[in-house]
BAFI-3210 file (N, C-alpha, C; in Angstrom, 3 decimals, decimal comma, padded with zeros to 6 digits):
// residues 127
n [1|2|3|4|5|6|7|8|9|10|11|12|13|14|15|16|17|18|19|20|21|22|23|24|25|26|27|28|29|30|31|32|33|34|35|36|37|38|39|40|41|42|43|44|45|46|47|48|49|50|51|52|53|54|55|56|57|58|59|60|61|62|63|64|65|66|67|68|69|70|71|72|73|74|75|76|77|78|79|80|81|82|83|84|85|86|87|88|89|90|91|92|93|94|95|96|97|98|99|100|101|102|103|104|105|106|107|108|109|110|111|112|113|114|115|116|117|118|119|120|121|122|123|124|125|126|127]
n.u [026,912|028,244|029,928|028,305|029,935|032,060|031,964|032,041|034,608|036,231|035,676|036,801|039,488|039,875|039,467|041,586|043,734|043,238|043,606|046,347|047,183|046,243|047,871|050,354|049,953|049,487|051,966|053,349|052,185|051,945|052,186|049,723|047,718|048,059|047,300|044,558|043,698|044,345|042,676|040,202|040,388|040,466|038,006|035,436|032,841|032,488|034,890|037,805|038,927|036,738|035,104|036,606|036,601|033,861|033,629|035,187|033,684|031,366|032,471|033,091|030,543|029,667|031,596|030,925|028,450|029,266|031,064|029,344|027,940|029,909|031,603|033,765|036,615|036,156|038,088|038,614|036,364|036,580|039,049|038,440|036,485|038,011|039,722|037,848|036,980|039,403|039,911|037,709|038,283|040,677|039,711|038,140|040,142|041,603|039,673|039,542|041,421|040,582|039,638|041,981|043,590|042,026|042,112|044,854|045,029|043,887|045,637|048,342|048,482|047,543|047,825|049,705|052,522|055,007|056,213|054,808|056,511|058,171|056,621|057,400|057,606|055,769|055,622|053,041|052,462|050,326|049,307]
n.v [109,404|110,391|108,672|108,456|108,962|110,377|113,194|114,017|113,006|114,487|116,979|116,732|116,469|118,968|120,707|119,960|120,739|123,502|124,120|123,740|125,834|127,989|127,741|128,288|130,989|132,105|131,854|133,914|136,302|139,599|140,224|141,388|140,736|137,967|137,256|137,886|136,022|133,627|133,849|133,658|131,075|129,560|129,988|128,614|128,118|128,918|128,480|126,884|124,945|124,242|123,208|120,995|119,515|118,940|117,326|115,118|114,214|113,467|111,444|109,682|108,943|107,560|105,494|104,213|103,035|101,288|099,710|098,488|096,891|095,145|095,631|097,312|097,434|097,915|099,563|101,506|103,157|103,975|105,344|107,453|108,686|109,492|111,285|113,213|114,146|115,212|117,238|118,851|119,648|121,036|123,076|124,447|125,300|127,028|128,866|130,617|132,502|133,964|136,680|138,124|137,489|138,587|141,265|141,790|141,637|144,007|146,063|148,143|148,536|151,426|152,202|150,777|150,809|149,495|146,656|143,413|140,961|138,207|135,025|131,959|128,958|126,021|122,658|120,322|116,905|114,410|111,309]
n.w [109,471|112,549|115,214|118,400|120,643|119,698|119,681|122,503|123,087|121,331|122,389|124,985|124,228|123,002|125,176|126,818|125,198|125,136|127,835|128,027|126,361|127,869|130,128|128,947|128,192|130,728|131,957|130,799|131,378|132,872|136,417|137,622|135,698|135,558|138,148|138,030|136,113|137,417|139,659|138,384|137,296|139,623|140,757|142,592|141,711|139,006|137,771|136,261|137,980|139,613|137,607|136,738|139,096|139,223|136,931|137,743|139,896|138,522|136,961|139,019|139,899|137,631|137,617|139,995|139,422|137,381|138,782|140,593|138,824|138,187|136,114|136,383|138,538|142,047|143,100|141,203|141,287|143,983|143,900|142,144|143,687|145,909|144,613|143,788|146,288|147,280|145,385|145,905|148,556|148,105|146,497|148,375|150,145|148,476|147,797|149,879|149,258|147,126|147,096|147,677|145,446|143,403|144,165|143,946|141,233|140,391|140,331|141,617|145,149|146,959|149,574|150,961|152,927|152,962|151,162|151,846|153,848|152,308|152,352|153,993|152,220|152,466|151,901|151,590|152,037|151,068|152,168]
ca.u [026,633|029,390|029,676|027,843|030,955|033,166|031,906|032,627|036,050|036,830|035,541|037,830|040,783|039,930|039,627|042,956|044,589|043,029|044,256|047,765|047,345|046,059|049,101|051,390|049,669|049,639|053,391|053,916|051,428|052,416|051,601|048,304|046,860|048,161|046,468|043,166|043,444|044,367|041,433|039,104|040,575|040,198|036,639|034,847|031,561|032,547|036,259|038,313|039,079|035,403|034,634|037,329|036,064|032,546|033,868|035,663|032,522|030,528|033,173|032,958|029,190|029,687|032,403|030,180|027,486|029,983|031,621|028,226|027,615|031,035|032,358|034,989|036,981|035,722|039,197|038,492|035,353|037,128|040,096|037,777|035,840|039,064|040,162|036,783|037,044|040,617|039,701|036,766|039,019|041,616|038,886|037,781|041,359|041,970|038,595|039,864|042,371|040,008|039,605|043,360|044,024|041,289|042,644|046,182|044,844|043,345|046,720|049,111|047,778|048,045|047,966|050,712|053,751|056,113|055,692|054,830|057,659|057,853|056,246|058,095|056,759|055,748|054,984|052,333|052,333|049,217|049,562]
ca.v [109,829|110,131|107,884|109,385|109,331|111,138|114,596|114,211|112,759|115,682|118,061|116,517|116,796|120,427|121,339|119,684|121,614|124,876|124,269|123,928|127,202|128,890|127,656|129,024|132,421|132,485|131,968|135,097|137,495|140,382|139,766|141,714|139,943|136,568|137,107|137,866|134,740|132,587|133,985|133,130|129,622|128,946|130,251|127,302|127,958|129,131|128,363|125,635|123,960|123,753|122,379|119,721|118,782|118,430|116,207|113,953|113,726|112,773|110,194|108,808|108,373|106,565|104,348|103,494|102,171|100,225|098,806|097,695|095,895|094,253|095,977|097,981|097,117|098,925|100,470|102,636|104,037|104,560|106,299|108,655|109,336|110,185|112,432|114,220|114,738|116,028|118,452|119,686|120,236|122,013|124,225|125,198|125,955|128,115|129,855|131,608|133,473|134,586|138,144|138,616|137,385|139,584|142,584|141,897|141,841|145,327|147,038|148,344|149,117|152,782|152,478|149,919|151,556|148,669|145,370|142,385|140,060|136,947|133,932|130,699|127,988|124,716|121,655|119,269|115,643|113,574|109,868]
ca.w [110,834|113,414|116,420|119,444|121,628|119,105|120,096|123,847|123,045|120,723|123,366|126,011|123,617|122,821|126,492|127,248|124,398|125,588|129,141|127,738|125,855|129,004|130,929|128,222|128,331|132,127|132,293|130,166|131,757|134,018|137,686|137,849|134,815|135,979|139,346|137,601|135,456|138,452|140,437|137,566|137,204|140,920|141,209|142,839|141,032|137,564|137,291|135,723|139,049|139,953|136,496|136,783|140,251|138,832|136,014|138,498|140,644|137,550|136,665|140,185|139,860|136,557|138,056|141,031|138,738|136,662|139,796|141,108|137,799|138,042|134,906|136,830|139,921|143,019|143,332|140,277|141,880|145,202|143,530|141,627|144,833|146,662|143,808|143,869|147,631|147,369|144,591|146,645|149,684|147,555|146,093|149,584|150,631|147,577|147,778|150,910|148,719|145,934|147,191|147,586|144,055|142,621|144,545|143,345|139,806|140,064|140,247|142,851|146,295|147,210|151,002|151,569|153,172|152,501|150,708|152,884|153,820|151,635|153,251|153,805|151,547|153,100|151,038|152,305|151,308|151,518|151,978]
c.u [027,819|028,964|029,289|028,897|032,054|033,148|032,462|034,140|036,781|036,782|036,600|039,217|040,939|040,161|041,049|043,934|044,465|043,637|045,758|048,051|047,211|047,298|050,232|051,189|049,935|051,099|054,019|053,218|052,127|051,610|050,134|047,360|046,895|047,292|044,987|042,806|043,397|043,090|040,252|039,184|040,137|038,798|035,913|033,528|031,697|033,935|036,619|038,400|037,732|034,838|035,303|036,819|034,707|032,682|034,305|034,530|031,607|031,160|033,067|031,577|029,081|030,411|031,697|029,192|028,154|030,608|030,517|027,793|028,732|031,894|033,675|035,332|036,539|036,820|039,136|037,508|035,917|038,199|039,471|037,068|036,846|039,537|039,119|036,812|038,255|040,451|038,740|037,474|039,999|040,869|038,519|038,983|041,706|040,913|038,851|040,732|041,843|040,065|040,997|043,857|043,316|041,834|044,016|046,065|044,319|044,424|047,391|048,259|048,389|048,311|049,046|052,017|054,976|055,549|055,745|056,057|057,266|057,575|057,099|057,119|056,892|055,018|054,315|052,291|051,187|049,554|048,311]
c.v [109,452|109,326|108,815|109,771|110,193|112,597|114,796|113,948|113,942|116,851|117,939|116,863|118,298|121,150|121,144|120,591|123,059|125,121|124,455|125,329|128,215|128,894|128,433|130,529|132,898|132,698|133,245|136,395|138,283|139,995|140,157|140,904|138,473|136,319|137,047|136,528|133,620|132,644|133,404|131,612|128,943|129,201|128,916|127,062|127,986|128,931|126,975|124,565|123,388|122,855|121,017|118,881|118,174|117,245|114,950|113,358|112,928|111,439|109,196|108,156|107,293|105,306|103,546|102,528|101,011|099,227|097,919|096,620|094,866|094,549|096,672|097,495|098,258|099,950|101,691|103,648|104,736|105,609|107,586|109,412|110,098|111,425|113,558|114,916|115,645|117,334|119,406|120,394|121,313|123,264|125,087|125,951|127,177|129,209|130,961|132,743|134,210|136,109|138,743|138,576|138,419|140,982|142,810|142,183|143,205|146,398|147,233|148,987|150,478|153,037|151,640|150,692|150,782|147,314|144,347|141,493|138,773|135,850|132,706|129,722|126,639|123,773|120,621|118,035|114,858|112,131|109,108]
c.w [111,716|114,630|117,559|120,467|121,037|119,539|121,513|123,874|122,419|121,692|124,460|125,468|123,442|124,144|126,999|126,505|124,875|126,968|128,968|127,237|126,994|129,894|130,266|128,362|129,755|132,489|131,732|130,569|132,857|135,263|137,869|136,969|135,195|137,211|138,980|136,962|136,489|139,296|139,671|137,474|138,492|141,451|141,371|142,098|139,515|136,970|136,804|136,816|139,477|138,867|136,480|137,956|139,901|137,871|136,764|139,332|139,713|137,164|137,800|140,223|138,787|137,029|139,134|140,382|138,033|137,639|140,376|140,113|137,626|136,819|135,229|138,229|140,849|143,276|142,414|140,842|143,116|144,889|142,982|142,750|145,679|145,917|143,873|145,227|147,790|146,594|145,290|147,808|149,202|147,128|147,292|150,136|149,777|147,529|148,799|150,362|147,485|145,987|147,060|146,142|143,180|142,898|143,913|141,852|139,422|140,001|141,584|143,944|146,601|148,683|151,675|151,702|152,697|152,073|151,831|152,731|153,106|152,664|152,955|153,159|152,232|152,175|151,918|151,433|151,922|151,222|152,164]
res [m|s|h|p|t|s|h|p|l|r|l|a|d|d|i|t|r|q|l|g|q|l|s|d|h|l|s|q|l|p|a|p|q|a|a|q|v|i|a|r|i|l|d|p|d|d|g|v|l|g|g|v|a|h|l|v|i|t|g|s|h|f|a|k|g|e|a|e|r|g|a|l|p|a|e|v|w|l|a|l|g|r|a|a|n|e|l|h|d|i|s|l|d|l|d|e|h|q|d|l|l|r|h|l|g|t|g|p|a|t|t|v|a|k|p|p|a|p|a|l|l|v|a|r|r|h|r]
***
């Protein structure tokens, strides 16, 4: 009989490997297909990002209990809670762009007279 934690550990390893494969595929897809994949990944309910956020929230709940028992430092629980909140906020920010990504993935627009001007990229740093 296998150890009860071996399956979840194998599952985590498999998911990590599959995420790497997805990244490799994404980097080679044409723009419309890449947009569709990105839209699916970013779907807050059924996408990878939402799933990862849910995992971090679950980890935060676990860490809270362990911190209350004294088995983990409270900093671990607080760090996981912050990560869960950040992922949730990022999900909300990206959810605003779901329709655009899905539309981009359906093919070229027929009513656009000229392509939109490229946007300046701004990097935000959170401290």
